[in-house]
N, C-alpha and C positions, 0 to 999 in steps of 0.2 A: 504494500500500500504506500509506503514511503517512497518507493521507486517511482511509482506512477505519479504521485504528487510532485516529486522533484522534476520529472520529465515535463509535466504540464507547466510547472513554473518556469522552466528553461525555455520551453516553446513560447510561452506568453512574453517573456522578457526579450527573446530574439525578435518576435514580431513587433514589439513596441519600438525597439531600436532600429529595426528596418524601416518602419514608417517614419520615424524621426529623421533618419538620414535622407529619405526622399523629400521630406519637407524642407530641408536645407538647400536642396539643389535650386539654382536659379531657374526661373520659369521664363519662357519666351512669351512675348505679348501675343495675344490672339490675332490671327490674321497677318502675322509677320512673315512675308514671303521672301525667299532668297532672291537676291538681285540677279538679273539675267546679264549675260555677257553681251557686248555689242553685236556679235554675230547672231546670238539667240534673239535679241530684240528685233533685228532686221528681218530674220526669218519669220518671226511671229507677226510683225506689223506690215511687212511688204506684201500686200495682197496681189499686186500685178507682177511680182517676181522680176523687177528690173534691177534689183541689187541696191536700191535706196528707198527711203521712206518719204513719201510726199506729206505735205501738211494735212491733206484730206485723210490719208491713211493713218497718220498719227492721231488725228482728232476722232477717228472712228473706233479707236481702242476703248475697251470698257473703262479703263482708268481715266481717260480723257473725258469721257461722257459724264463722269461724276462732277467735274468742274471744268467746263470748256474754256473759260477765261484764263484760268491758271494753266491749262494745257497749252493754250495759244502762246502765252508768255514764255513757257518753258521751251516750246518749239523754237521761238524766236531767239532765245539765248543759246540753244544748242546748234542752230543753223549758222555756223560761223561765217560762211561766205555769202549768206543771204540769197541763195539760189532757189529756195523753196523746197529743198530736199535735205534729208539727213543721211549721211554716209557713215560707214563703219568708223572712219577716222574722226568724224564729228561726234560720234557717240562714245568714243574711247576717252575716258578721263585723262587729263594731262597729269604727269607726275610733278609734284612740287619740288622745286630746287631747294637745296639746303642754303640757308642764309649765312 
């Protein structure tokens, strides 16, 4: 009887410490999606498959439809040469130089 009681106590203690350890783990925010690479973004948004993303294609994305004004501003900032298209080079973030 003491053996059974001891085993149950050990099981209960290990379960409690297991749940406590899981509670300490940092949690990711809900809806936090991994960022796509420039190639993946072009593949996903380029509906006419010409290798670049037009403003219309960019604004047709589900994310842009949530806030079209914000998406239009973002497109303008990303379109470095103001040709109305986003290329892989324009979507690739520039590395910061050390000061």
